PATORPA-927843 format. One record per atom (N, C-alpha, C): residue number from 1; residue in one letter; chain; atom name; x, y, z negated. Coordinates in steps of 0.2 Angstrom, whole numbers. Last residue first. Layout:
@tordo NUM; torti a; loti A; doba CA; X X; Y Y; Z Z $
...
This chain:
@tordo 119; torti x; loti A; doba N; X 258; Y 640; Z -375 $
@tordo 119; torti x; loti A; doba CA; X 249; Y 638; Z -377 $
@tordo 119; torti x; loti A; doba C; X 249; Y 638; Z -384 $
@tordo 118; torti x; loti A; doba N; X 264; Y 654; Z -366 $
@tordo 118; torti x; loti A; doba CA; X 265; Y 646; Z -371 $
@tordo 118; torti x; loti A; doba C; X 258; Y 645; Z -375 $
@tordo 117; torti x; loti A; doba N; X 273; Y 660; Z -353 $
@tordo 117; torti x; loti A; doba CA; X 266; Y 659; Z -357 $
@tordo 117; torti x; loti A; doba C; X 267; Y 652; Z -361 $
@tordo 116; torti x; loti A; doba N; X 282; Y 670; Z -346 $
@tordo 116; torti x; loti A; doba CA; X 284; Y 664; Z -349 $
@tordo 116; torti x; loti A; doba C; X 276; Y 664; Z -354 $
@tordo 115; torti x; loti A; doba N; X 291; Y 678; Z -332 $
@tordo 115; torti x; loti A; doba CA; X 285; Y 677; Z -337 $
@tordo 115; torti x; loti A; doba C; X 283; Y 670; Z -339 $
@tordo 114; torti x; loti A; doba N; X 305; Y 686; Z -327 $
@tordo 114; torti x; loti A; doba CA; X 302; Y 681; Z -330 $
@tordo 114; torti x; loti A; doba C; X 295; Y 681; Z -334 $
@tordo 113; torti x; loti A; doba N; X 307; Y 694; Z -310 $
@tordo 113; torti x; loti A; doba CA; X 306; Y 694; Z -318 $
@tordo 113; torti x; loti A; doba C; X 302; Y 689; Z -322 $
@tordo 112; torti x; loti A; doba N; X 316; Y 699; Z -297 $
@tordo 112; torti x; loti A; doba CA; X 312; Y 694; Z -301 $
@tordo 112; torti x; loti A; doba C; X 313; Y 695; Z -309 $
@tordo 111; torti x; loti A; doba N; X 321; Y 707; Z -289 $
@tordo 111; torti x; loti A; doba CA; X 326; Y 704; Z -292 $
@tordo 111; torti x; loti A; doba C; X 323; Y 698; Z -296 $
@tordo 110; torti x; loti A; doba N; X 311; Y 709; Z -274 $
@tordo 110; torti x; loti A; doba CA; X 315; Y 711; Z -281 $
@tordo 110; torti x; loti A; doba C; X 320; Y 707; Z -284 $
@tordo 109; torti x; loti A; doba N; X 315; Y 709; Z -256 $
@tordo 109; torti x; loti A; doba CA; X 312; Y 706; Z -263 $
@tordo 109; torti x; loti A; doba C; X 316; Y 709; Z -269 $
@tordo 108; torti x; loti A; doba N; X 307; Y 713; Z -240 $
@tordo 108; torti x; loti A; doba CA; X 313; Y 715; Z -246 $
@tordo 108; torti x; loti A; doba C; X 309; Y 712; Z -253 $
@tordo 107; torti x; loti A; doba N; X 308; Y 714; Z -222 $
@tordo 107; torti x; loti A; doba CA; X 305; Y 711; Z -229 $
@tordo 107; torti x; loti A; doba C; X 310; Y 711; Z -235 $
@tordo 106; torti x; loti A; doba N; X 304; Y 723; Z -210 $
@tordo 106; torti x; loti A; doba CA; X 308; Y 721; Z -214 $
@tordo 106; torti x; loti A; doba C; X 306; Y 717; Z -219 $
@tordo 105; torti x; loti A; doba N; X 302; Y 728; Z -194 $
@tordo 105; torti x; loti A; doba CA; X 298; Y 728; Z -198 $
@tordo 105; torti x; loti A; doba C; X 302; Y 723; Z -202 $
@tordo 104; torti x; loti A; doba N; X 309; Y 742; Z -183 $
@tordo 104; torti x; loti A; doba CA; X 310; Y 735; Z -187 $
@tordo 104; torti x; loti A; doba C; X 305; Y 735; Z -192 $
@tordo 103; torti x; loti A; doba N; X 309; Y 754; Z -178 $
@tordo 103; torti x; loti A; doba CA; X 305; Y 750; Z -175 $
@tordo 103; torti x; loti A; doba C; X 306; Y 743; Z -178 $
@tordo 102; torti x; loti A; doba N; X 311; Y 763; Z -193 $
@tordo 102; torti x; loti A; doba CA; X 311; Y 763; Z -187 $
@tordo 102; torti x; loti A; doba C; X 307; Y 758; Z -183 $
@tordo 101; torti x; loti A; doba N; X 306; Y 751; Z -204 $
@tordo 101; torti x; loti A; doba CA; X 311; Y 756; Z -204 $
@tordo 101; torti x; loti A; doba C; X 312; Y 757; Z -195 $
@tordo 100; torti x; loti A; doba N; X 292; Y 745; Z -215 $
@tordo 100; torti x; loti A; doba CA; X 294; Y 747; Z -207 $
@tordo 100; torti x; loti A; doba C; X 299; Y 753; Z -207 $
@tordo 99; torti x; loti A; doba N; X 291; Y 732; Z -225 $
@tordo 99; torti x; loti A; doba CA; X 292; Y 739; Z -223 $
@tordo 99; torti x; loti A; doba C; X 293; Y 740; Z -216 $
@tordo 98; torti x; loti A; doba N; X 284; Y 722; Z -237 $
@tordo 98; torti x; loti A; doba CA; X 285; Y 723; Z -230 $
@tordo 98; torti x; loti A; doba C; X 285; Y 730; Z -228 $
@tordo 97; torti x; loti A; doba N; X 290; Y 717; Z -252 $
@tordo 97; torti x; loti A; doba CA; X 288; Y 724; Z -249 $
@tordo 97; torti x; loti A; doba C; X 288; Y 721; Z -242 $
@tordo 96; torti x; loti A; doba N; X 287; Y 710; Z -269 $
@tordo 96; torti x; loti A; doba CA; X 289; Y 708; Z -261 $
@tordo 96; torti x; loti A; doba C; X 287; Y 714; Z -257 $
@tordo 95; torti x; loti A; doba N; X 293; Y 704; Z -285 $
@tordo 95; torti x; loti A; doba CA; X 289; Y 709; Z -281 $
@tordo 95; torti x; loti A; doba C; X 292; Y 708; Z -272 $
@tordo 94; torti x; loti A; doba N; X 291; Y 689; Z -292 $
@tordo 94; torti x; loti A; doba CA; X 296; Y 692; Z -288 $
@tordo 94; torti x; loti A; doba C; X 292; Y 698; Z -284 $
@tordo 93; torti x; loti A; doba N; X 292; Y 680; Z -306 $
@tordo 93; torti x; loti A; doba CA; X 288; Y 684; Z -302 $
@tordo 93; torti x; loti A; doba C; X 293; Y 689; Z -298 $
@tordo 92; torti x; loti A; doba N; X 296; Y 664; Z -312 $
@tordo 92; torti x; loti A; doba CA; X 297; Y 669; Z -311 $
@tordo 92; torti x; loti A; doba C; X 294; Y 674; Z -306 $
@tordo 91; torti x; loti A; doba N; X 282; Y 657; Z -324 $
@tordo 91; torti x; loti A; doba CA; X 286; Y 657; Z -317 $
@tordo 91; torti x; loti A; doba C; X 291; Y 663; Z -316 $
@tordo 90; torti x; loti A; doba N; X 266; Y 652; Z -330 $
@tordo 90; torti x; loti A; doba CA; X 275; Y 654; Z -332 $
@tordo 90; torti x; loti A; doba C; X 277; Y 653; Z -325 $
@tordo 89; torti x; loti A; doba N; X 254; Y 650; Z -328 $
@tordo 89; torti x; loti A; doba CA; X 256; Y 656; Z -324 $
@tordo 89; torti x; loti A; doba C; X 263; Y 657; Z -326 $
@tordo 88; torti x; loti A; doba N; X 251; Y 640; Z -336 $
@tordo 88; torti x; loti A; doba CA; X 252; Y 637; Z -330 $
@tordo 88; torti x; loti A; doba C; X 254; Y 644; Z -325 $
@tordo 87; torti x; loti A; doba N; X 245; Y 645; Z -348 $
@tordo 87; torti x; loti A; doba CA; X 253; Y 642; Z -347 $
@tordo 87; torti x; loti A; doba C; X 256; Y 640; Z -340 $
@tordo 86; torti x; loti A; doba N; X 239; Y 660; Z -343 $
@tordo 86; torti x; loti A; doba CA; X 238; Y 653; Z -344 $
@tordo 86; torti x; loti A; doba C; X 245; Y 650; Z -344 $
@tordo 85; torti x; loti A; doba N; X 230; Y 676; Z -348 $
@tordo 85; torti x; loti A; doba CA; X 237; Y 671; Z -345 $
@tordo 85; torti x; loti A; doba C; X 236; Y 664; Z -347 $
@tordo 84; torti x; loti A; doba N; X 222; Y 686; Z -347 $
@tordo 84; torti x; loti A; doba CA; X 220; Y 679; Z -349 $
@tordo 84; torti x; loti A; doba C; X 225; Y 675; Z -346 $
@tordo 83; torti x; loti A; doba N; X 228; Y 696; Z -334 $
@tordo 83; torti x; loti A; doba CA; X 225; Y 694; Z -341 $
@tordo 83; torti x; loti A; doba C; X 223; Y 687; Z -340 $
@tordo 82; torti x; loti A; doba N; X 240; Y 707; Z -328 $
@tordo 82; torti x; loti A; doba CA; X 239; Y 699; Z -328 $
@tordo 82; torti x; loti A; doba C; X 234; Y 698; Z -335 $
@tordo 81; torti x; loti A; doba N; X 243; Y 719; Z -315 $
@tordo 81; torti x; loti A; doba CA; X 239; Y 718; Z -321 $
@tordo 81; torti x; loti A; doba C; X 237; Y 709; Z -322 $
@tordo 80; torti x; loti A; doba N; X 256; Y 723; Z -306 $
@tordo 80; torti x; loti A; doba CA; X 251; Y 717; Z -307 $
@tordo 80; torti x; loti A; doba C; X 248; Y 716; Z -315 $
@tordo 79; torti x; loti A; doba N; X 259; Y 738; Z -296 $
@tordo 79; torti x; loti A; doba CA; X 258; Y 734; Z -303 $
@tordo 79; torti x; loti A; doba C; X 253; Y 727; Z -302 $
@tordo 78; torti x; loti A; doba N; X 269; Y 745; Z -286 $
@tordo 78; torti x; loti A; doba CA; X 264; Y 741; Z -285 $
@tordo 78; torti x; loti A; doba C; X 263; Y 738; Z -293 $
@tordo 77; torti x; loti A; doba N; X 275; Y 762; Z -278 $
@tordo 77; torti x; loti A; doba CA; X 275; Y 756; Z -283 $
@tordo 77; torti x; loti A; doba C; X 269; Y 752; Z -282 $
@tordo 76; torti x; loti A; doba N; X 276; Y 774; Z -271 $
@tordo 76; torti x; loti A; doba CA; X 277; Y 767; Z -269 $
@tordo 76; torti x; loti A; doba C; X 279; Y 762; Z -273 $
@tordo 75; torti x; loti A; doba N; X 270; Y 785; Z -274 $
@tordo 75; torti x; loti A; doba CA; X 275; Y 784; Z -278 $
@tordo 75; torti x; loti A; doba C; X 278; Y 778; Z -277 $
@tordo 74; torti x; loti A; doba N; X 257; Y 786; Z -266 $
@tordo 74; torti x; loti A; doba CA; X 263; Y 792; Z -267 $
@tordo 74; torti x; loti A; doba C; X 268; Y 790; Z -270 $
@tordo 73; torti x; loti A; doba N; X 252; Y 775; Z -269 $
@tordo 73; torti x; loti A; doba CA; X 254; Y 775; Z -264 $
@tordo 73; torti x; loti A; doba C; X 260; Y 782; Z -263 $
@tordo 72; torti x; loti A; doba N; X 252; Y 764; Z -281 $
@tordo 72; torti x; loti A; doba CA; X 252; Y 770; Z -281 $
@tordo 72; torti x; loti A; doba C; X 256; Y 772; Z -274 $
@tordo 71; torti x; loti A; doba N; X 241; Y 747; Z -282 $
@tordo 71; torti x; loti A; doba CA; X 247; Y 752; Z -278 $
@tordo 71; torti x; loti A; doba C; X 246; Y 760; Z -280 $
@tordo 70; torti x; loti A; doba N; X 238; Y 734; Z -290 $
@tordo 70; torti x; loti A; doba CA; X 236; Y 740; Z -288 $
@tordo 70; torti x; loti A; doba C; X 243; Y 743; Z -286 $
@tordo 69; torti x; loti A; doba N; X 229; Y 717; Z -293 $
@tordo 69; torti x; loti A; doba CA; X 235; Y 721; Z -290 $
@tordo 69; torti x; loti A; doba C; X 233; Y 728; Z -289 $
@tordo 68; torti x; loti A; doba N; X 224; Y 709; Z -306 $
@tordo 68; torti x; loti A; doba CA; X 222; Y 713; Z -302 $
@tordo 68; torti x; loti A; doba C; X 229; Y 717; Z -301 $
@tordo 67; torti x; loti A; doba N; X 220; Y 692; Z -312 $
@tordo 67; torti x; loti A; doba CA; X 224; Y 697; Z -310 $
@tordo 67; torti x; loti A; doba C; X 223; Y 702; Z -306 $
@tordo 66; torti x; loti A; doba N; X 207; Y 685; Z -315 $
@tordo 66; torti x; loti A; doba CA; X 210; Y 687; Z -320 $
@tordo 66; torti x; loti A; doba C; X 216; Y 692; Z -319 $
@tordo 65; torti x; loti A; doba N; X 201; Y 685; Z -303 $
@tordo 65; torti x; loti A; doba CA; X 195; Y 686; Z -309 $
@tordo 65; torti x; loti A; doba C; X 200; Y 688; Z -315 $
@tordo 64; torti x; loti A; doba N; X 213; Y 673; Z -296 $
@tordo 64; torti x; loti A; doba CA; X 206; Y 678; Z -294 $
@tordo 64; torti x; loti A; doba C; X 201; Y 679; Z -301 $
@tordo 63; torti x; loti A; doba N; X 223; Y 664; Z -299 $
@tordo 63; torti x; loti A; doba CA; X 222; Y 670; Z -302 $
@tordo 63; torti x; loti A; doba C; X 216; Y 675; Z -301 $
@tordo 62; torti x; loti A; doba N; X 221; Y 654; Z -290 $
@tordo 62; torti x; loti A; doba CA; X 221; Y 652; Z -297 $
@tordo 62; torti x; loti A; doba C; X 221; Y 658; Z -301 $
@tordo 61; torti x; loti A; doba N; X 220; Y 657; Z -276 $
@tordo 61; torti x; loti A; doba CA; X 214; Y 656; Z -280 $
@tordo 61; torti x; loti A; doba C; X 215; Y 655; Z -288 $
@tordo 60; torti x; loti A; doba N; X 229; Y 672; Z -273 $
@tordo 60; torti x; loti A; doba CA; X 230; Y 665; Z -274 $
@tordo 60; torti x; loti A; doba C; X 223; Y 664; Z -278 $
@tordo 59; torti x; loti A; doba N; X 221; Y 686; Z -265 $
@tordo 59; torti x; loti A; doba CA; X 224; Y 684; Z -272 $
@tordo 59; torti x; loti A; doba C; X 226; Y 676; Z -270 $
@tordo 58; torti x; loti A; doba N; X 222; Y 702; Z -256 $
@tordo 58; torti x; loti A; doba CA; X 223; Y 693; Z -256 $
@tordo 58; torti x; loti A; doba C; X 225; Y 691; Z -263 $
@tordo 57; torti x; loti A; doba N; X 216; Y 717; Z -252 $
@tordo 57; torti x; loti A; doba CA; X 219; Y 713; Z -257 $
@tordo 57; torti x; loti A; doba C; X 218; Y 706; Z -254 $
@tordo 56; torti x; loti A; doba N; X 218; Y 733; Z -243 $
@tordo 56; torti x; loti A; doba CA; X 214; Y 726; Z -243 $
@tordo 56; torti x; loti A; doba C; X 217; Y 722; Z -248 $
@tordo 55; torti x; loti A; doba N; X 222; Y 745; Z -241 $
@tordo 55; torti x; loti A; doba CA; X 220; Y 744; Z -247 $
@tordo 55; torti x; loti A; doba C; X 217; Y 737; Z -249 $
@tordo 54; torti x; loti A; doba N; X 231; Y 749; Z -230 $
@tordo 54; torti x; loti A; doba CA; X 225; Y 750; Z -229 $
@tordo 54; torti x; loti A; doba C; X 220; Y 749; Z -236 $
@tordo 53; torti x; loti A; doba N; X 242; Y 741; Z -232 $
@tordo 53; torti x; loti A; doba CA; X 241; Y 748; Z -233 $
@tordo 53; torti x; loti A; doba C; X 235; Y 751; Z -234 $
@tordo 52; torti x; loti A; doba N; X 238; Y 727; Z -244 $
@tordo 52; torti x; loti A; doba CA; X 240; Y 730; Z -237 $
@tordo 52; torti x; loti A; doba C; X 239; Y 738; Z -238 $
@tordo 51; torti x; loti A; doba N; X 243; Y 717; Z -257 $
@tordo 51; torti x; loti A; doba CA; X 239; Y 723; Z -256 $
@tordo 51; torti x; loti A; doba C; X 242; Y 726; Z -248 $
@tordo 50; torti x; loti A; doba N; X 243; Y 702; Z -265 $
@tordo 50; torti x; loti A; doba CA; X 246; Y 707; Z -259 $
@tordo 50; torti x; loti A; doba C; X 240; Y 712; Z -258 $
@tordo 49; torti x; loti A; doba N; X 248; Y 690; Z -276 $
@tordo 49; torti x; loti A; doba CA; X 243; Y 695; Z -273 $
@tordo 49; torti x; loti A; doba C; X 246; Y 699; Z -269 $
@tordo 48; torti x; loti A; doba N; X 256; Y 678; Z -275 $
@tordo 48; torti x; loti A; doba CA; X 251; Y 678; Z -281 $
@tordo 48; torti x; loti A; doba C; X 245; Y 684; Z -278 $
@tordo 47; torti x; loti A; doba N; X 261; Y 665; Z -265 $
@tordo 47; torti x; loti A; doba CA; X 260; Y 671; Z -265 $
@tordo 47; torti x; loti A; doba C; X 255; Y 671; Z -271 $
@tordo 46; torti x; loti A; doba N; X 276; Y 656; Z -271 $
@tordo 46; torti x; loti A; doba CA; X 269; Y 656; Z -269 $
@tordo 46; torti x; loti A; doba C; X 268; Y 663; Z -270 $
@tordo 45; torti x; loti A; doba N; X 289; Y 644; Z -270 $
@tordo 45; torti x; loti A; doba CA; X 288; Y 651; Z -272 $
@tordo 45; torti x; loti A; doba C; X 280; Y 652; Z -267 $
@tordo 44; torti x; loti A; doba N; X 288; Y 628; Z -275 $
@tordo 44; torti x; loti A; doba CA; X 289; Y 633; Z -271 $
@tordo 44; torti x; loti A; doba C; X 286; Y 640; Z -272 $
@tordo 43; torti x; loti A; doba N; X 296; Y 621; Z -291 $
@tordo 43; torti x; loti A; doba CA; X 290; Y 621; Z -285 $
@tordo 43; torti x; loti A; doba C; X 291; Y 627; Z -279 $
@tordo 42; torti x; loti A; doba N; X 305; Y 619; Z -299 $
@tordo 42; torti x; loti A; doba CA; X 302; Y 613; Z -297 $
@tordo 42; torti x; loti A; doba C; X 297; Y 614; Z -291 $
@tordo 41; torti x; loti A; doba N; X 298; Y 633; Z -309 $
@tordo 41; torti x; loti A; doba CA; X 303; Y 627; Z -309 $
@tordo 41; torti x; loti A; doba C; X 301; Y 621; Z -306 $
@tordo 40; torti x; loti A; doba N; X 287; Y 644; Z -299 $
@tordo 40; torti x; loti A; doba CA; X 289; Y 639; Z -306 $
@tordo 40; torti x; loti A; doba C; X 295; Y 635; Z -305 $
@tordo 39; torti x; loti A; doba N; X 288; Y 660; Z -293 $
@tordo 39; torti x; loti A; doba CA; X 291; Y 653; Z -292 $
@tordo 39; torti x; loti A; doba C; X 291; Y 650; Z -299 $
@tordo 38; torti x; loti A; doba N; X 276; Y 672; Z -285 $
@tordo 38; torti x; loti A; doba CA; X 280; Y 669; Z -291 $
@tordo 38; torti x; loti A; doba C; X 282; Y 662; Z -289 $
@tordo 37; torti x; loti A; doba N; X 274; Y 688; Z -279 $
@tordo 37; torti x; loti A; doba CA; X 275; Y 680; Z -277 $
@tordo 37; torti x; loti A; doba C; X 278; Y 677; Z -284 $
@tordo 36; torti x; loti A; doba N; X 266; Y 702; Z -273 $
@tordo 36; torti x; loti A; doba CA; X 270; Y 699; Z -278 $
@tordo 36; torti x; loti A; doba C; X 268; Y 691; Z -277 $
@tordo 35; torti x; loti A; doba N; X 267; Y 716; Z -263 $
@tordo 35; torti x; loti A; doba CA; X 263; Y 711; Z -267 $
@tordo 35; torti x; loti A; doba C; X 268; Y 708; Z -272 $
@tordo 34; torti x; loti A; doba N; X 262; Y 729; Z -250 $
@tordo 34; torti x; loti A; doba CA; X 266; Y 727; Z -256 $
@tordo 34; torti x; loti A; doba C; X 263; Y 721; Z -260 $
@tordo 33; torti x; loti A; doba N; X 265; Y 732; Z -233 $
@tordo 33; torti x; loti A; doba CA; X 261; Y 730; Z -238 $
@tordo 33; torti x; loti A; doba C; X 265; Y 728; Z -245 $
@tordo 32; torti x; loti A; doba N; X 271; Y 743; Z -227 $
@tordo 32; torti x; loti A; doba CA; X 265; Y 739; Z -224 $
@tordo 32; torti x; loti A; doba C; X 260; Y 736; Z -229 $
@tordo 31; torti x; loti A; doba N; X 279; Y 758; Z -229 $
@tordo 31; torti x; loti A; doba CA; X 275; Y 751; Z -232 $
@tordo 31; torti x; loti A; doba C; X 270; Y 749; Z -229 $
@tordo 30; torti x; loti A; doba N; X 292; Y 766; Z -221 $
@tordo 30; torti x; loti A; doba CA; X 285; Y 766; Z -223 $
@tordo 30; torti x; loti A; doba C; X 284; Y 756; Z -225 $
@tordo 29; torti x; loti A; doba N; X 306; Y 775; Z -223 $
@tordo 29; torti x; loti A; doba CA; X 304; Y 769; Z -222 $
@tordo 29; torti x; loti A; doba C; X 296; Y 770; Z -225 $
@tordo 28; torti x; loti A; doba N; X 318; Y 784; Z -227 $
@tordo 28; torti x; loti A; doba CA; X 314; Y 784; Z -220 $
@tordo 28; torti x; loti A; doba C; X 312; Y 777; Z -218 $
@tordo 27; torti x; loti A; doba N; X 326; Y 777; Z -239 $
@tordo 27; torti x; loti A; doba CA; X 325; Y 782; Z -236 $
@tordo 27; torti x; loti A; doba C; X 322; Y 781; Z -229 $
@tordo 26; torti x; loti A; doba N; X 322; Y 770; Z -257 $
@tordo 26; torti x; loti A; doba CA; X 325; Y 771; Z -250 $
@tordo 26; torti x; loti A; doba C; X 324; Y 777; Z -246 $
@tordo 25; torti x; loti A; doba N; X 311; Y 760; Z -267 $
@tordo 25; torti x; loti A; doba CA; X 315; Y 768; Z -266 $
@tordo 25; torti x; loti A; doba C; X 319; Y 765; Z -260 $
@tordo 24; torti x; loti A; doba N; X 297; Y 754; Z -276 $
@tordo 24; torti x; loti A; doba CA; X 302; Y 754; Z -270 $
@tordo 24; torti x; loti A; doba C; X 306; Y 761; Z -269 $
@tordo 23; torti x; loti A; doba N; X 294; Y 746; Z -291 $
@tordo 23; torti x; loti A; doba CA; X 295; Y 753; Z -288 $
@tordo 23; torti x; loti A; doba C; X 300; Y 751; Z -282 $
@tordo 22; torti x; loti A; doba N; X 283; Y 737; Z -301 $
@tordo 22; torti x; loti A; doba CA; X 288; Y 737; Z -295 $
@tordo 22; torti x; loti A; doba C; X 288; Y 743; Z -291 $
@tordo 21; torti x; loti A; doba N; X 276; Y 730; Z -315 $
@tordo 21; torti x; loti A; doba CA; X 277; Y 735; Z -311 $
@tordo 21; torti x; loti A; doba C; X 283; Y 734; Z -306 $
@tordo 20; torti x; loti A; doba N; X 265; Y 720; Z -323 $
@tordo 20; torti x; loti A; doba CA; X 272; Y 720; Z -321 $
@tordo 20; torti x; loti A; doba C; X 272; Y 726; Z -316 $
@tordo 19; torti x; loti A; doba N; X 259; Y 717; Z -339 $
@tordo 19; torti x; loti A; doba CA; X 258; Y 720; Z -333 $
@tordo 19; torti x; loti A; doba C; X 265; Y 720; Z -331 $
@tordo 18; torti x; loti A; doba N; X 249; Y 705; Z -349 $
@tordo 18; torti x; loti A; doba CA; X 256; Y 707; Z -347 $
@tordo 18; torti x; loti A; doba C; X 254; Y 711; Z -340 $
@tordo 17; torti x; loti A; doba N; X 239; Y 696; Z -361 $
@tordo 17; torti x; loti A; doba CA; X 241; Y 700; Z -356 $
@tordo 17; torti x; loti A; doba C; X 248; Y 702; Z -355 $
@tordo 16; torti x; loti A; doba N; X 233; Y 681; Z -368 $
@tordo 16; torti x; loti A; doba CA; X 235; Y 687; Z -367 $
@tordo 16; torti x; loti A; doba C; X 237; Y 691; Z -362 $
@tordo 15; torti x; loti A; doba N; X 231; Y 667; Z -366 $
@tordo 15; torti x; loti A; doba CA; X 226; Y 673; Z -367 $
@tordo 15; torti x; loti A; doba C; X 227; Y 679; Z -367 $
@tordo 14; torti x; loti A; doba N; X 246; Y 661; Z -373 $
@tordo 14; torti x; loti A; doba CA; X 240; Y 660; Z -369 $
@tordo 14; torti x; loti A; doba C; X 234; Y 665; Z -371 $
@tordo 13; torti x; loti A; doba N; X 258; Y 673; Z -378 $
@tordo 13; torti x; loti A; doba CA; X 253; Y 666; Z -379 $
@tordo 13; torti x; loti A; doba C; X 248; Y 667; Z -374 $
@tordo 12; torti x; loti A; doba N; X 273; Y 678; Z -369 $
@tordo 12; torti x; loti A; doba CA; X 266; Y 680; Z -372 $
@tordo 12; torti x; loti A; doba C; X 263; Y 672; Z -374 $
@tordo 11; torti x; loti A; doba N; X 287; Y 686; Z -364 $
@tordo 11; torti x; loti A; doba CA; X 284; Y 680; Z -366 $
@tordo 11; torti x; loti A; doba C; X 278; Y 680; Z -370 $
@tordo 10; torti x; loti A; doba N; X 290; Y 695; Z -348 $
@tordo 10; torti x; loti A; doba CA; X 290; Y 693; Z -355 $
@tordo 10; torti x; loti A; doba C; X 288; Y 687; Z -356 $
@tordo 9; torti x; loti A; doba N; X 290; Y 710; Z -337 $
@tordo 9; torti x; loti A; doba CA; X 289; Y 703; Z -338 $
@tordo 9; torti x; loti A; doba C; X 290; Y 702; Z -345 $
@tordo 8; torti x; loti A; doba N; X 292; Y 723; Z -333 $
@tordo 8; torti x; loti A; doba CA; X 287; Y 721; Z -336 $
@tordo 8; torti x; loti A; doba C; X 285; Y 713; Z -339 $
@tordo 7; torti x; loti A; doba N; X 300; Y 727; Z -319 $
@tordo 7; torti x; loti A; doba CA; X 299; Y 728; Z -325 $
@tordo 7; torti x; loti A; doba C; X 292; Y 724; Z -327 $
@tordo 6; torti x; loti A; doba N; X 309; Y 730; Z -303 $
@tordo 6; torti x; loti A; doba CA; X 303; Y 727; Z -307 $
@tordo 6; torti x; loti A; doba C; X 304; Y 728; Z -314 $
@tordo 5; torti x; loti A; doba N; X 315; Y 739; Z -290 $
@tordo 5; torti x; loti A; doba CA; X 316; Y 737; Z -297 $
@tordo 5; torti x; loti A; doba C; X 309; Y 736; Z -299 $
@tordo 4; torti x; loti A; doba N; X 319; Y 737; Z -274 $
@tordo 4; torti x; loti A; doba CA; X 314; Y 735; Z -277 $
@tordo 4; torti x; loti A; doba C; X 316; Y 736; Z -285 $
@tordo 3; torti x; loti A; doba N; X 325; Y 748; Z -259 $
@tordo 3; torti x; loti A; doba CA; X 328; Y 743; Z -265 $
@tordo 3; torti x; loti A; doba C; X 322; Y 744; Z -270 $
@tordo 2; torti x; loti A; doba N; X 328; Y 746; Z -241 $
@tordo 2; torti x; loti A; doba CA; X 323; Y 748; Z -248 $
@tordo 2; torti x; loti A; doba C; X 325; Y 744; Z -253 $
@tordo 1; torti x; loti A; doba N; X 336; Y 753; Z -229 $
@tordo 1; torti x; loti A; doba CA; X 337; Y 748; Z -233 $
@tordo 1; torti x; loti A; doba C; X 332; Y 751; Z -239 $
């Protein structure tokens, strides 16, 4: 079992920045990938950014050049630096971990943290 604890959401004005953090804890697991998803009211959850164990990254087009994902492999944490925020970035942001426990590949979600950007 893997537990995820998120922090860093909040309310900001357009153009400002926020940093989200997520820490994974548990026993006898390895992480394949860590990332962030978001879900705005009335919309499907979408991938925002993900970093694989080898360091490769993938971003949704709408955040490229504004958001940066980073990981601390030793601490099993993943951060999302969000710059030049826009009202359309308003959503609940969820940390996501693809982990391996024994022979099983499992997906875990954080509890979600609200990001609100006003114009």
